[in-house]
N, C-alpha and C positions, 0 to 999 in steps of 0.2 A: 441781500437778505440771506442769512445763512440757514441751510437746512441740512439735516444729516443724511438725506437720501430719499429716493422715491421708493415707497414700499409697494411691492406687488404691482408693477406696471404690466398689466395683462392686456391681451388683445381686447378691443372694444366689444367684439362679438361675444367673447367668452364672458366678459363682465356682464353684458346684458342678459345672457342666458342664466348666469348665476345669481343675478339680482344683487351683485356686490358693487362697492364703490372703492376706487383707489384712494388712499389717504396719504397726503404729504406729511412728512415728519419735520417739525421745526424745533428749534432750541430755545430754552429759557435759561439765561445765565443767572446764577445766584451764588452767594458765598456761605450758605448754610451747609456745612460739611459733615456734621455729626450730631448724634444725640437727638434731643427733642426738636432742635431747629431743623435738622434734616428730615425728621419724621413729619413735621408740619409741611415742609415744602413738597415732599413726596405725596402726601395726602391731598394737597391743593392741586397738584398736577394730575393725579389719578382722578380726582373729581371732575376736572375740566375735560380730560380725555374721555371720560365716560359719557359726557353730554355732547361731545363733538361729533359732527357728521362726516366732515371731509378732511380733517387734519388731526394729527396727534402731536403732542409736545413731549420732549425729553428734557430733563434738567441737566445742566452742565455746571459743575461746581468750579468756581474760581476761588482758589484757596486765599484766605486772608479776610479782608473786611471791605467796607464800601470804598476805601481809598484804593485798594488793589484792583477791585472790579472796575473802578473809574479808569485806571491805567490800561487795563486790558481792553476796555471799550474804545479808548482813544486809538489804540493800535488797530482794532477791528474796523473802526470807521475809516481810518486811512487806507486800509486794505479793501474796503468795500464789502466786508463780510461780517456785519454785526448780526447778533441773534435776532429772532423775530420779536422777542420781548426779554426784559431783564428786570431784576430786583434793583430798585433805586431807593435812595432816601429822598428827602423832601427839599423844598425851598431852593437854595442855591445849587444843590446837587442836580436838580432838574434844569434850573435856569442856565447853567453853564453850557449844557448841550443844546438847549433851545436857542441860545444866542448864536451857536455855531451852525444852526439849521439842521441838526442831527435828529431831532425828535418829531414824531408824527402827533399832531394835536388830537386829543381824544374827545373832541366836542360831541360827536355823534354818540359815542359810547356813554358819555356822561349823561346825555339827555335820555338815552334808552334806560339806563339804570336808575334815573332820578337822583343823580349825585347830590343835588342841592337839598334833597329831602332825607337821604339815608345816612349822610355823614355830618357830624357836628360842624358848626361854623369854624371853630378853631382848627379843625382838620382840613376843611376845604381850602382855606386861604394859603396853605403851604404846598398845595399841589397845583395851583393855578399861577400862571405867569401872564401878567397883564389881563387877567380875567379868563384866560383860556386854560382848561385842564390838560395837563400833560402826564399825569400819573393817577392811577386809581388805587386807593389804599387797600391793603390786605392784612397788615400786621402792625398792631399798635401795642407798645409796651410802656408802662410807667417806669420812670427812673428815679423817683423820689421816695422810695420805700427802704426801710431798714429791716432786715430779717434777723431773727434771733433764736437761739437754742432755748427752748422753754424749760428743759430740765435744769440748765444752769441758772436761769432766772429764778426758778422755784427754789433751788438750793440756797440761793443768796437772798431770797425774799425781795427780788427786784420787780418793779412794775415798768411797763413800757414808758420811756420818758416822753414828755409832752413839750418840753422847751429845752433851751441849751443848757441851763443850769442843771436840770435833772439828767440831761444826757451826759454831762461831764461827771456828775455824781455816780452814774451807772458805770461809766468807763473806769473810774477810780475803784469802785467796788469789785469789778471784774479783775482788774489788774492786781489788787491786793490779795485776791483769792487765788492768784496764780494762773488766770486765764489771759489769753490775748484778747484785749477788749473789742477791737474793731478790725475786721479784715478789709483788705484792699488788694488790688492786683495790678501788675505792670501792663502797660499798653496805652494807646492813644486816648482812650475814652474814659477809663474807669475813675481816675482821680478827678477828671473834669466833671463827670456826673455827680460825684460827691460834692464838688465845689458849688454846684447850683443851689443847694440848700442854704449855705451861708450867703450866697449872692442874693437870692430872693429875700432872705431875712432882712438884708440891708436895703435893697433897692425896691422891694415890692414888685408887683406885676408891671406897673407903668415904667419903673426904672429899668426893668429887665428888657422891655421892648425898646426903651430909649438907647440902651447899650447896643441892642441888635441893629438898630437903625442908624447908628453912628452919631446920635445926638449927645450921648454921654461918653466922656473920655475914659480911657484906661488909666489916665493919670489923675482921675478925679478922687477927692477924699472918700467918696462912697465906695468906689472900687477898692481903694486901699483898705477901708474898714472891712470889706467882705473878705479880703485876703487874710487879714488879722484874725477874723472870726474863724475862718477855715483852719488856720494854723493852730489856734488855741483850742478849738473844740473837736477837731477831727484828726488832723495830722498828728497831734500829740497822743492820740488814742490808737493809732494804727499798730497792727501786729508787727512783730519783728520780721525783717526780710520780706516784706510784702511785695516789693517791686520785682522780685524774682519769680513770682508765682502767676499762673494763669487764673482766670476767675473760677474755673472749675476746681482747681487745686484749693483755692481759698474756700469754696463752697464745701469741699471735702473736710476742711478743718472745722467748719461749723458742725457738720454731720458727726465728726469724730469727737466733738466736745472739747476741742483745743481752743476754739475762738467763740466768743459770746455773740457778736453781732457782725453783720455784713451788709453794707449798703450796695445794692446791685439792682439791675433791671428785673422786672417781675419774671423773666424767663428762668431765673434761678429756682423759682418755686417748682417748675416742671423737672428741673435737674434733681432737686431734692426728692421729689416724689419717685422719680426713676430709681433713685438710690435707696428707696424704701423708707425714707424719712418723711413722716406723715404730717401734712398741713393741719394746723389746729391742735395737734397733739405733741409732736416732737419739735416743730418749729412754728413760729407765728411772725407777724409783721406789724410794723407801725410806720406812719408817715414821718419823715425826717422833720426835726424842729424847723420852724419857719415855713414849712410847706403844708401844714395841716389844712385840709379843705381845698388844696390846690392839686393840680396834676401836671407834672412835667413829663412830657412824653417823647419817645422816639418812635418813628413810624417808617415802614417800608411800603413802597408802592410798586405797581407794575407799570413800566414805561415801554413804549413801542418806538424803535428807531424808524426813521423815514426809509423807505425802500420799496420793494415790489408790492403791487396791489394785492396779490394773493397772500403774501406773508402778513401784510397789515390786516387783511380781512380775517385771517385765521387767528391772529393775536387778539383782535377786537372781540371775536366770538368767545375766545378763552377768557378774556377779562370780564365779559358780561356774566359768565358762569362764576368766576372767582369773586365777583362783587355781591352775588346772591347770598342770602342768609346761610344756605347750605354750604356754599363754597367758603365763606368766611369762617364758619364753624369748623369745617374740615381742616383748616390750617390752625386756627387759634387753640383748639383743644389739645392736640398733641404737642404743639410748640410751647403752650403755657403763656400765650399772650392774649390780648383782647381783640375782638373783632371790631373794626372801625364802624361797620354798618350797625346802626342803632336798632335795627329790626331783628337782630339775632337774639333768640330766646335766652335770657340769663341762666336758665336751668341747665344749659349745656356745660356750665362751669362747675368745678368742684369748690371746696371751701375757699381756697386762696383766690381763684378766679372770680368768684362771686364778690369777694371783698374788694378786689381791684375794680370790678365793673361798677360797684356802688361808689367807690372813690371817684371814678371818672365821670359818672353821671352827676354826682353832686358838684364837681368842679365845673362841668359843662354848664349846669344850671346857674352857677354863680359867675360865669364868664371868667373863670380862673384856670384856664387851660393854657399851658405854656409849652410851645414846641422846643425841642432841643436847640439851645443857642448855637451850637456848633454849626448847624445848617442854616441858621438865620443870618449868619455873618457872611460877607464875601469869602469865597473859599480859602484864599490865602490867610485871611485874618482868623477864621475859624480853626484852620489847621494849626496855626501857630499858637492859638489859645490853648489847644489840647496839649501841645508839646510843652508850653511854658508852665501850665498848671501841674503837669506831672513832675517837671523838674523842681518846682517849688515844693511839691509834696515830698520829694526825696531830700531836698535841702531847703528847709523853710527859713533860711537866714535873711536878714535885712538886705544883704548884698544881692541875693538872688531875687528877692522881691522887687528891689529897685530896677534891676535889669529887666525883669518880666514886664513891669509897667512901662518902661521906656521902649522896649521892643514892640509891644502891642500898640502903644500910642503912635509910634512911628508908622506902623502899618495902617492904623486908623486914618492918620492924616493923608497917607498916600491914597487910600481908598476913597476918602472924601474928595481929593483932587481929581480922581478919575470918575467921580459920581457913581461909585460902585455899590453904595448901600441901597437897600430897599426897605421900606416900611411894610413888612408882611402883614 
């Protein structure tokens, strides 16, 4: 168990006379390196440290994303120096380390915080492996919303589209007026997140889960239809040179009035606000066609590596605080995400956050909550899905489409032979 050092190891007699307590310092690894994401993580750690009695935590940034953090963890596990806790995603991201005997089960913590009562059912099932919790959620973001520049929409007399036909009409109107219709960004996840709206439009919730569990093939007519819908309705609307931009650069294009719409996770709302771009006035948001009334979500959890009893005890105490309404709000408000704990007072959110909270509550009540498909699939399949969808977004030709379907179907067959799929 990795710790950064012993703070103030003082003679026991001196401690007793001073009434003080030595505090071990432990690490939390995460990949939130800047902006609102880093602000949220720092607030979460500060809140946990304030409540701690015998331990303090420091955040260690692993540059990149969940994939890079996974690589660094694998190295740390081999060297016997993992952090006391780390930011993980859900489902297969947890299961891969559980199967390797690397994670500590959080059964006692889950019972103490009342995990089955404070987290929605759709959230619970992607943090448990064979019924045992291995992660406690602290960060939930919806990824099926489209943000738009309200001044541009008002100038052109546009209303937020509610279906694919009106979405395409909006794209055409934006393009004819000289605006880039729809922003996108290069990277493993962004085109994939956009693709989920056409995918759900064709498959519905049941088909989405059938694809996740390996029951539905990537060579099926339904998956082919979803690719065509994505190509015709979204890829054709993408801004010029989108693949060379980061998501923050594309967000800047919306702020600057160059781009009309941008489908991105709800964390972009916090980025807009930090840039002085006001929610409900200068930008607003609508659910992507095909996902109205549904919530597709990405979620981060705190996971604890197996290791020393002292480190595990400190990490568990920290997680109990992080799961409280105060701890969840401490992270969610500056980061611009939603608190997974349903007991967090909705009044902590601003205009955009309140809108997202209402979307998630309605979707939860309708049992229409869909976890990010990337993490529901066996790791090799999910990773390749992200790679192939971005490739298709860059070159949406029939040749690339056929290669995409063949590549993914081959991986599905291999995973089926290895009995690697799970019905989450």
